[in-house]
SERO-4910 file (N, C-alpha, C, O; in steps of 0.05 Angstrom, whole numbers):
BEGIN
 pado doro    nc1    nc2    nc3   cac1   cac2   cac3    cc1    cc2    cc3    oc1    oc2    oc3
  Unk    A    351  -1612  -2472    333  -1586  -2471    358  -1574  -2453    369  -1592  -2441
  Unk    A    366  -1557  -2450    383  -1542  -2431    373  -1534  -2406    353  -1521  -2403
  Unk    A    389  -1541  -2388    378  -1532  -2349    406  -1536  -2339    428  -1546  -2344
  Unk    A    389  -1519  -2315    397  -1504  -2302    397  -1507  -2279    373  -1509  -2273
  Unk    A    411  -1508  -2258    409  -1514  -2223    411  -1479  -2208    426  -1461  -2217
  Unk    A    396  -1477  -2190    394  -1460  -2173    426  -1447  -2173    427  -1423  -2178
  Unk    A    453  -1463  -2166    471  -1451  -2166    481  -1434  -2196    492  -1413  -2197
  Unk    A    475  -1445  -2208    482  -1442  -2242    467  -1418  -2248    477  -1402  -2263
  Unk    A    448  -1416  -2239    427  -1388  -2243    431  -1365  -2222    420  -1343  -2221
  Unk    A    439  -1370  -2214    450  -1351  -2192    473  -1338  -2189    477  -1318  -2174
  Unk    A    501  -1358  -2215    523  -1346  -2220    510  -1329  -2249    511  -1305  -2252
  Unk    A    502  -1348  -2265    494  -1335  -2288    489  -1301  -2286    502  -1284  -2299
  Unk    A    469  -1297  -2270    454  -1272  -2269    461  -1257  -2229    448  -1241  -2215
  Unk    A    478  -1268  -2224    490  -1248  -2199    465  -1243  -2182    458  -1220  -2175
  Unk    A    448  -1276  -2173    436  -1265  -2158    440  -1282  -2132    457  -1300  -2136
  Unk    A    434  -1283  -2114    437  -1301  -2089    418  -1320  -2089    394  -1313  -2092
  Unk    A    425  -1349  -2085    418  -1368  -2082    390  -1371  -2062    372  -1388  -2062
  Unk    A    395  -1347  -2046    372  -1348  -2023    351  -1330  -2033    330  -1332  -2022
  Unk    A    353  -1315  -2048    333  -1300  -2076    322  -1321  -2084    301  -1327  -2074
  Unk    A    331  -1334  -2101    325  -1358  -2124    299  -1375  -2109    277  -1379  -2118
  Unk    A    311  -1383  -2075    299  -1394  -2055    265  -1382  -2052    243  -1392  -2052
  Unk    A    278  -1352  -2049    255  -1343  -2035    228  -1334  -2055    204  -1331  -2052
  Unk    A    248  -1330  -2078    222  -1331  -2102    206  -1358  -2100    182  -1359  -2097
  Unk    A    219  -1375  -2102    193  -1399  -2111    188  -1412  -2089    177  -1434  -2092
  Unk    A    195  -1403  -2058    179  -1406  -2041    149  -1388  -2040    130  -1396  -2028
  Unk    A    149  -1365  -2053    126  -1346  -2054    121  -1351  -2078    100  -1338  -2081
  Unk    A    126  -1363  -2101    103  -1377  -2120    110  -1355  -2143     95  -1348  -2161
  Unk    A    141  -1342  -2138    141  -1325  -2163    156  -1339  -2191    145  -1338  -2213
  Unk    A    183  -1354  -2187    186  -1359  -2204    200  -1391  -2183    214  -1392  -2162
  Unk    A    185  -1416  -2205    196  -1442  -2186    202  -1461  -2212    188  -1466  -2232
  Unk    A    227  -1471  -2205    249  -1481  -2229    218  -1504  -2241    202  -1512  -2225
  Unk    A    216  -1512  -2268    189  -1516  -2280    201  -1548  -2276    183  -1562  -2269
  Unk    A    236  -1567  -2280    236  -1586  -2301    237  -1604  -2266    249  -1589  -2250
  Unk    A    231  -1622  -2256    242  -1638  -2248    254  -1664  -2249    236  -1680  -2253
  Unk    A    277  -1676  -2248    280  -1702  -2256    267  -1728  -2227    256  -1723  -2206
  Unk    A    271  -1741  -2233    256  -1775  -2221    262  -1769  -2189    246  -1776  -2171
  Unk    A    286  -1756  -2184    293  -1757  -2152    286  -1740  -2139    286  -1738  -2115
  Unk    A    275  -1719  -2160    261  -1684  -2146    275  -1670  -2147    273  -1649  -2135
  Unk    A    297  -1676  -2162    313  -1640  -2160    306  -1634  -2181    305  -1648  -2201
  Unk    A    300  -1608  -2179    288  -1591  -2201    308  -1573  -2207    327  -1567  -2193
  Unk    A    302  -1565  -2232    319  -1539  -2250    301  -1523  -2268    278  -1526  -2274
  Unk    A    322  -1504  -2276    311  -1482  -2291    308  -1496  -2321    318  -1516  -2329
  Unk    A    291  -1478  -2335    286  -1481  -2363    296  -1451  -2372    302  -1434  -2356
  Unk    A    296  -1449  -2396    303  -1430  -2413    279  -1412  -2405    282  -1392  -2391
  Unk    A    252  -1420  -2414    228  -1405  -2409    233  -1397  -2384    240  -1373  -2384
  Unk    A    233  -1410  -2350    249  -1395  -2337    252  -1383  -2330    238  -1372  -2314
  Unk    A    278  -1378  -2341    307  -1355  -2347    293  -1326  -2359    300  -1304  -2351
  Unk    A    279  -1328  -2373    262  -1303  -2388    248  -1295  -2373    244  -1270  -2372
  Unk    A    232  -1317  -2354    208  -1299  -2330    225  -1282  -2314    215  -1260  -2310
  Unk    A    252  -1286  -2303    269  -1287  -2285    278  -1254  -2298    280  -1233  -2285
  Unk    A    282  -1258  -2326    292  -1229  -2337    263  -1213  -2334    265  -1192  -2348
  Unk    A    256  -1213  -2332    221  -1208  -2335    216  -1186  -2297    208  -1163  -2290
  Unk    A    224  -1207  -2285    227  -1200  -2259    246  -1189  -2249    245  -1183  -2226
  Unk    A    273  -1182  -2267    292  -1167  -2259    282  -1141  -2276    285  -1120  -2265
  Unk    A    276  -1141  -2292    269  -1111  -2302    248  -1094  -2288    249  -1070  -2283
  Unk    A    229  -1109  -2284    203  -1098  -2264    215  -1090  -2244    208  -1068  -2235
  Unk    A    241  -1109  -2226    245  -1096  -2198    262  -1071  -2202    268  -1056  -2183
  Unk    A    273  -1064  -2235    287  -1046  -2234    264  -1016  -2241    270   -993  -2242
  Unk    A    238  -1029  -2244    225   -990  -2248    215   -999  -2212    192   -992  -2206
  Unk    A    224  -1008  -2200    209  -1010  -2165    191  -1011  -2167    177   -991  -2162
  Unk    A    178  -1038  -2179    161  -1050  -2164    156  -1068  -2149    164  -1088  -2159
  Unk    A    146  -1073  -2128    139  -1093  -2105    141  -1121  -2117    139  -1128  -2140
  Unk    A    145  -1133  -2096    146  -1170  -2117    114  -1175  -2114    101  -1187  -2131
  Unk    A    105  -1165  -2092     70  -1164  -2086     61  -1155  -2115     46  -1172  -2126
  Unk    A     69  -1129  -2133     60  -1118  -2154     69  -1133  -2181     54  -1134  -2201
  Unk    A     92  -1146  -2179    108  -1156  -2203     91  -1194  -2203     90  -1210  -2221
  Unk    A     86  -1196  -2187     68  -1229  -2176     34  -1221  -2193     16  -1235  -2204
  Unk    A     37  -1200  -2188      4  -1188  -2197      8  -1182  -2227    -12  -1188  -2241
  Unk    A     30  -1171  -2241     28  -1158  -2274     47  -1179  -2283     44  -1188  -2305
  Unk    A     69  -1189  -2266     83  -1209  -2291     65  -1242  -2311     75  -1251  -2331
  Unk    A     54  -1246  -2305     26  -1261  -2330     15  -1240  -2354     14  -1246  -2378
  Unk    A      9  -1224  -2345     -7  -1205  -2352     13  -1185  -2381      4  -1177  -2403
  Unk    A     36  -1183  -2373     54  -1162  -2389     75  -1186  -2408     86  -1203  -2394
  Unk    A     80  -1187  -2436     94  -1196  -2443    130  -1176  -2447    137  -1153  -2447
  Unk    A    139  -1197  -2449    177  -1179  -2457    173  -1154  -2464    174  -1135  -2448
  Unk    A    169  -1154  -2481    161  -1129  -2500    152  -1110  -2486    167  -1090  -2485
  Unk    A    120  -1107  -2469    114  -1099  -2459    132  -1088  -2435    135  -1063  -2434
  Unk    A    146  -1105  -2415    172  -1094  -2394    187  -1077  -2410    186  -1052  -2406
  Unk    A    202  -1088  -2431    223  -1073  -2447    212  -1050  -2451    220  -1028  -2443
  Unk    A    190  -1056  -2466    194  -1016  -2464    188   -995  -2457    190   -973  -2467
  Unk    A    170  -1007  -2420    173   -987  -2396    195   -988  -2385    202   -972  -2368
  Unk    A    208  -1009  -2395    240  -1006  -2378    253   -993  -2396    277   -997  -2393
  Unk    A    247   -978  -2415    267   -965  -2438    258   -941  -2426    273   -924  -2417
  Unk    A    227   -940  -2426    216   -911  -2415    236   -898  -2390    248   -877  -2388
  Unk    A    232   -919  -2374    246   -906  -2343    289   -895  -2347    304   -881  -2334
  Unk    A    290   -916  -2378    321   -908  -2375    315   -884  -2387    325   -867  -2372
  Unk    A    308   -877  -2400    303   -849  -2420    301   -826  -2396    318   -809  -2395
  Unk    A    276   -828  -2375    273   -805  -2352    305   -807  -2339    318   -787  -2335
  Unk    A    316   -833  -2332    346   -834  -2315    365   -820  -2327    378   -803  -2315
  Unk    A    367   -826  -2352    383   -813  -2370    383   -776  -2369    399   -758  -2364
  Unk    A    353   -777  -2377    342   -740  -2371    349   -723  -2349    348   -698  -2348
  Unk    A    355   -740  -2333    358   -731  -2307    383   -735  -2291    387   -724  -2269
  Unk    A    400   -752  -2305    428   -751  -2300    445   -721  -2324    457   -700  -2318
  Unk    A    437   -732  -2348    442   -701  -2364    439   -678  -2347    457   -661  -2345
  Unk    A    414   -676  -2331    410   -651  -2320    423   -642  -2305    426   -617  -2304
  Unk    A    442   -664  -2286    444   -661  -2266    479   -652  -2270    492   -636  -2258
  Unk    A    486   -669  -2292    520   -669  -2302    515   -638  -2313    530   -622  -2302
  Unk    A    499   -628  -2332    490   -598  -2343    496   -577  -2323    512   -559  -2327
  Unk    A    479   -582  -2293    484   -563  -2274    517   -559  -2256    529   -541  -2246
  Unk    A    521   -591  -2260    545   -589  -2240    564   -581  -2258    581   -565  -2250
  Unk    A    565   -591  -2292    587   -577  -2298    581   -542  -2297    601   -528  -2300
  Unk    A    553   -526  -2293    550   -497  -2295    561   -484  -2266    569   -461  -2263
  Unk    A    558   -505  -2245    570   -492  -2222    598   -490  -2229    603   -466  -2236
  Unk    A    619   -504  -2230    650   -510  -2236    654   -492  -2255    677   -484  -2259
  Unk    A    635   -484  -2267    651   -460  -2293    635   -431  -2283    642   -410  -2294
  Unk    A    614   -432  -2260    618   -406  -2251    645   -399  -2222    655   -379  -2212
  Unk    A    647   -417  -2221    665   -422  -2198    682   -412  -2208    692   -394  -2194
  Unk    A    695   -418  -2234    721   -414  -2249    726   -385  -2250    745   -371  -2244
  Unk    A    698   -379  -2263    701   -353  -2272    692   -335  -2251    686   -315  -2264
  Unk    A    687   -331  -2229    673   -318  -2208    691   -326  -2185    694   -309  -2168
  Unk    A    706   -352  -2180    729   -351  -2157    707   -361  -2129    714   -374  -2110
  Unk    A    679   -351  -2134    657   -364  -2105    635   -362  -2102    619   -344  -2098
  Unk    A    635   -376  -2103    597   -384  -2098    574   -378  -2081    573   -394  -2062
  Unk    A    553   -358  -2082    540   -353  -2061    521   -378  -2050    522   -393  -2070
  Unk    A    506   -390  -2032    497   -415  -2023    476   -417  -2037    474   -439  -2046
  Unk    A    458   -402  -2045    436   -386  -2062    434   -391  -2088    412   -399  -2097
  Unk    A    457   -388  -2102    461   -394  -2132    465   -430  -2131    453   -445  -2146
  Unk    A    481   -437  -2113    483   -464  -2126    454   -488  -2111    447   -510  -2119
  Unk    A    446   -476  -2093    419   -480  -2086    400   -481  -2104    384   -500  -2105
  Unk    A    399   -460  -2119    377   -456  -2144    382   -473  -2162    364   -489  -2169
  Unk    A    407   -474  -2175    411   -500  -2195    407   -520  -2185    388   -533  -2194
  Unk    A    418   -530  -2168    410   -553  -2157    386   -556  -2159    380   -568  -2180
  Unk    A    370   -551  -2148    338   -546  -2156    327   -545  -2172    303   -549  -2171
  Unk    A    339   -539  -2193    324   -534  -2222    328   -568  -2234    308   -579  -2244
  Unk    A    351   -582  -2233    365   -604  -2242    339   -623  -2233    336   -645  -2243
  Unk    A    325   -615  -2217    308   -634  -2197    278   -636  -2203    266   -658  -2200
  Unk    A    264   -609  -2214    243   -611  -2213    236   -620  -2249    254   -620  -2267
  Unk    A    214   -624  -2253    201   -635  -2281    185   -620  -2288    167   -628  -2303
  Unk    A    185   -588  -2280    166   -571  -2290    179   -559  -2319    201   -560  -2330
  Unk    A    144   -545  -2327    155   -531  -2365    181   -518  -2366    185   -504  -2347
  Unk    A    202   -520  -2385    223   -510  -2388    215   -488  -2407    193   -484  -2416
  Unk    A    245   -469  -2414    240   -446  -2432    237   -456  -2453    226   -441  -2468
  Unk    A    245   -487  -2465    249   -487  -2489    213   -498  -2500    205   -501  -2523
  Unk    A    200   -503  -2476    173   -504  -2490    153   -484  -2496    132   -489  -2506
  Unk    A    161   -463  -2488    150   -428  -2496    155   -426  -2530    143   -407  -2542
  Unk    A    173   -446  -2547    175   -438  -2570    189   -458  -2587    205   -475  -2579
  Unk    A    177   -454  -2622    169   -475  -2636    196   -486  -2643    216   -474  -2637
  Unk    A    196   -512  -2659    216   -529  -2653    238   -516  -2676    262   -523  -2673
  Unk    A    233   -503  -2691    255   -492  -2709    268   -466  -2690    290   -458  -2697
  Unk    A    258   -456  -2672    264   -439  -2659    282   -450  -2636    302   -438  -2629
  Unk    A    276   -466  -2629    277   -493  -2603    310   -490  -2607    325   -477  -2593
  Unk    A    316   -506  -2631    344   -506  -2641    365   -492  -2656    386   -499  -2666
  Unk    A    347   -461  -2655    364   -444  -2654    378   -434  -2626    402   -427  -2624
  Unk    A    366   -433  -2610    369   -428  -2586    384   -438  -2574    402   -427  -2560
  Unk    A    380   -464  -2577    395   -491  -2557    430   -481  -2575    451   -485  -2562
  Unk    A    433   -471  -2599    452   -464  -2610    460   -439  -2600    484   -437  -2593
  Unk    A    450   -425  -2599    464   -392  -2600    459   -383  -2569    473   -365  -2561
  Unk    A    440   -394  -2551    450   -388  -2530    468   -395  -2511    479   -417  -2514
  Unk    A    477   -375  -2483    499   -374  -2471    489   -407  -2448    471   -409  -2432
  Unk    A    510   -429  -2457    503   -446  -2435    525   -457  -2418    543   -471  -2426
  Unk    A    521   -448  -2391    539   -448  -2363    552   -471  -2367    576   -468  -2360
  Unk    A    548   -495  -2377    554   -516  -2374    580   -526  -2397    594   -546  -2399
  Unk    A    578   -502  -2414    588   -506  -2442    626   -477  -2431    650   -480  -2438
  Unk    A    619   -463  -2419    640   -435  -2411    646   -430  -2427    665   -416  -2422
  Unk    A    644   -430  -2450    642   -419  -2478    663   -386  -2480    679   -381  -2463
  Unk    A    658   -372  -2499    673   -341  -2493    644   -321  -2485    643   -302  -2471
  Unk    A    625   -334  -2499    590   -319  -2492    590   -321  -2473    592   -301  -2459
  Unk    A    589   -344  -2464    570   -345  -2441    591   -333  -2418    581   -328  -2396
  Unk    A    628   -329  -2422    634   -321  -2398    622   -287  -2400    616   -275  -2379
  Unk    A    621   -275  -2425    615   -250  -2432    587   -241  -2422    581   -217  -2421
  Unk    A    566   -263  -2415    534   -257  -2399    550   -257  -2372    547   -238  -2356
  Unk    A    567   -278  -2365    560   -278  -2337    585   -253  -2324    584   -252  -2299
  Unk    A    598   -240  -2332    621   -221  -2333    594   -199  -2324    593   -189  -2302
  Unk    A    579   -195  -2340    568   -175  -2348    538   -168  -2322    527   -149  -2310
  Unk    A    537   -193  -2324    511   -205  -2302    523   -189  -2274    511   -169  -2264
  Unk    A    548   -201  -2261    563   -201  -2241    566   -159  -2242    559   -144  -2225
  Unk    A    575   -155  -2260    574   -118  -2268    543   -107  -2252    539    -94  -2231
  Unk    A    522   -121  -2274    504   -109  -2270    492   -104  -2236    482    -85  -2223
  Unk    A    504   -145  -2228    495   -143  -2197    504   -122  -2177    490   -111  -2159
  Unk    A    530   -117  -2181    549   -100  -2170    526    -68  -2170    518    -55  -2150
  Unk    A    521    -63  -2195    501    -34  -2192    485    -38  -2180    480    -22  -2163
  Unk    A    464    -67  -2183    440    -56  -2162    450    -52  -2136    444    -33  -2122
  Unk    A    469    -76  -2127    474    -71  -2102    475    -45  -2091    458    -38  -2075
  Unk    A    497    -29  -2099    506     -2  -2088    491     22  -2108    500     43  -2114
  Unk    A    468     13  -2114    440     30  -2115    446     61  -2137    438     84  -2139
  Unk    A    472     33  -2156    470     52  -2187    450     52  -2196    434     34  -2190
  Unk    A    445     74  -2214    429     83  -2232    421     69  -2249    440     55  -2254
  Unk    A    396     61  -2268    398     47  -2292    416     74  -2309    436     70  -2322
  Unk    A    403     98  -2305    412    125  -2322    439    131  -2318    449    152  -2325
  Unk    A    452    113  -2307    474    128  -2302    495    117  -2328    487    101  -2345
  Unk    A    520    128  -2327    540    125  -2346    552     96  -2350    563     84  -2369
  Unk    A    547     88  -2325    562     67  -2315    540     46  -2333    545     31  -2352
  Unk    A    516     51  -2321    489     39  -2331    490     39  -2366    479     19  -2375
  Unk    A    493     44  -2371    485     54  -2402    512     43  -2421    508     37  -2445
  Unk    A    536     42  -2410    562     33  -2423    551     -4  -2423    550    -18  -2443
  Unk    A    544    -14  -2395    530    -35  -2398    503    -51  -2414    500    -74  -2423
  Unk    A    489    -34  -2413    473    -40  -2426    473    -46  -2459    458    -61  -2472
  Unk    A    498    -26  -2469    510    -21  -2500    520    -49  -2511    514    -61  -2532
  Unk    A    540    -57  -2485    546    -81  -2484    529   -103  -2489    533   -119  -2508
  Unk    A    501   -107  -2467    490   -123  -2475    477   -133  -2494    473   -157  -2501
  Unk    A    465   -105  -2505    442    -99  -2530    463   -111  -2554    454   -127  -2570
  Unk    A    487   -105  -2555    507   -114  -2574    518   -149  -2577    527   -161  -2596
  Unk    A    513   -155  -2550    518   -183  -2547    490   -202  -2559    489   -224  -2570
  Unk    A    467   -182  -2553    444   -203  -2558    445   -199  -2573    448   -222  -2583
  Unk    A    447   -182  -2591    446   -180  -2623    458   -204  -2632    444   -224  -2637
  Unk    A    491   -204  -2637    493   -233  -2646    490   -255  -2626    504   -275  -2630
  Unk    A    473   -254  -2606    468   -284  -2599    433   -294  -2616    424   -316  -2621
  Unk    A    422   -262  -2621    400   -277  -2634    404   -273  -2661    383   -274  -2675
  Unk    A    424   -269  -2672    424   -260  -2708    403   -236  -2705    387   -238  -2724
  Unk    A    397   -217  -2691    395   -188  -2703    358   -191  -2702    343   -173  -2709
  Unk    A    349   -221  -2690    316   -218  -2689    308   -211  -2664    312   -220  -2641
  Unk    A    297   -197  -2671    289   -175  -2650    262   -183  -2630    261   -176  -2607
  Unk    A    241   -199  -2645    222   -205  -2644    221   -230  -2622    204   -232  -2604
  Unk    A    250   -259  -2629    255   -273  -2621    271   -268  -2588    271   -285  -2570
  Unk    A    282   -245  -2589    293   -235  -2565    272   -233  -2555    263   -249  -2539
  Unk    A    255   -209  -2564    236   -207  -2548    218   -229  -2518    212   -229  -2494
  Unk    A    217   -248  -2546    194   -253  -2533    209   -281  -2513    196   -292  -2496
  Unk    A    242   -288  -2522    259   -294  -2499    261   -284  -2474    258   -298  -2454
  Unk    A    267   -258  -2473    267   -237  -2445    237   -244  -2429    233   -250  -2405
  Unk    A    216   -242  -2455    196   -247  -2436    199   -281  -2414    195   -284  -2390
  Unk    A    207   -298  -2432    205   -322  -2421    233   -318  -2394    230   -331  -2373
  Unk    A    249   -307  -2396    271   -300  -2380    264   -293  -2360    270   -302  -2338
  Unk    A    242   -267  -2367    238   -264  -2339    207   -277  -2315    195   -266  -2297
  Unk    A    205   -304  -2329    192   -319  -2304    206   -327  -2293    230   -326  -2298
  Unk    A    192   -341  -2266    206   -351  -2238    232   -375  -2258    224   -388  -2277
  Unk    A    265   -374  -2246    272   -393  -2253    261   -432  -2241    270   -454  -2245
  Unk    A    254   -428  -2236    239   -452  -2229    216   -470  -2247    208   -493  -2246
  Unk    A    211   -456  -2259    192   -456  -2281    208   -455  -2313    197   -468  -2331
  Unk    A    216   -449  -2315    245   -448  -2342    267   -467  -2345    272   -481  -2364
  Unk    A    279   -464  -2320    302   -479  -2321    322   -465  -2333    339   -474  -2348
  Unk    A    320   -441  -2327    337   -419  -2341    368   -400  -2314    357   -387  -2296
  Unk    A    387   -399  -2314    398   -398  -2292    389   -368  -2283    385   -347  -2297
  Unk    A    385   -372  -2254    379   -356  -2240    376   -321  -2240    387   -311  -2259
  Unk    A    367   -310  -2228    368   -282  -2237    343   -262  -2221    318   -265  -2224
  Unk    A    353   -246  -2208    343   -236  -2190    316   -211  -2203    322   -193  -2220
  Unk    A    298   -214  -2195    272   -193  -2205    290   -168  -2214    289   -162  -2238
  Unk    A    311   -148  -2192    320   -135  -2178    337   -123  -2212    333   -105  -2228
  Unk    A    356   -145  -2211    374   -150  -2233    357   -146  -2260    359   -125  -2273
  Unk    A    340   -171  -2269    316   -158  -2288    309   -128  -2297    318   -115  -2316
  Unk    A    292   -122  -2279    288    -91  -2281    310    -74  -2281    316    -56  -2297
  Unk    A    323    -81  -2260    355    -61  -2275    362    -60  -2310    370    -42  -2325
  Unk    A    355    -87  -2313    371    -87  -2345    350    -78  -2371    355    -69  -2393
  Unk    A    323    -84  -2357    299    -72  -2367    307    -38  -2369    313    -25  -2389
  Unk    A    306    -33  -2344    309      5  -2350    338     12  -2363    337     28  -2382
  Unk    A    361      2  -2356    376      9  -2367    377      7  -2398    388     25  -2410
  Unk    A    365    -17  -2412    377     -8  -2437    351      6  -2452    355      7  -2477
  Unk    A    335     13  -2447    311     26  -2452    326     45  -2454    329     51  -2477
  Unk    A    344     68  -2432    354     89  -2435    372     90  -2454    379    109  -2468
  Unk    A    381     67  -2454    409     70  -2482    401     69  -2500    414     81  -2518
  Unk    A    370     54  -2510    362     56  -2537    350     82  -2540    348     86  -2564
  Unk    A    342    100  -2528    324    129  -2524    352    144  -2529    353    162  -2546
  Unk    A    370    140  -2517    392    162  -2515    402    158  -2542    407    178  -2555
  Unk    A    408    128  -2555    424    132  -2577    398    144  -2598    406    165  -2607
  Unk    A    378    140  -2605    356    156  -2620    359    186  -2618    357    200  -2638
  Unk    A    365    200  -2592    365    222  -2594    393    231  -2604    407    252  -2608
  Unk    A    394    216  -2605    443    232  -2621    441    225  -2648    460    229  -2663
***
């Protein structure tokens, strides 16, 4: 039978001898093998218990709580819980990476970033509320994930959308009317780009636009002010009417 001293276990699992002795002292993990001279060793079963303790600690459980559940949960139960925990951490990390990439690309495109945009994107990565994909069926989600611009990618379509957004914000800031020639030109560009993005599916485009108008903290989409959204609606409506008249 293989057995390990406290020092050997300390080196194997990179746990201090002091911690192992404390676990022994509080009855959380006591070496189960004892020699005639009173010296105690850890068995393989003890090491499995130690792994369960380490996994439960990774779930941010206190030692007191670990003591309560240790004998009730199998190693598989704990591994499943740990797996779910890692998936949540991965999702958060991926969101943080995507938001950081978005900020980098926005900075490259615009040259500067106002604090409000940085704050909004950072906060969007931290909330776990309903996201825009939850408003669509699975097939639509897959299509939209591929078709919609993503700031973290910085591709050509994304650059076009960001450029249009900056120009629209300029119009709003300088009180340029949605019925002006400048707004008409912007609306025509946006309509053309949207048709390309949504593959001409007007219904899906309209439904996404309704989601787009919801608060950014609810959808996880790039934050756009209500004034800009209202300007877009009015200028597109004007452009479509003007096209019909001609």
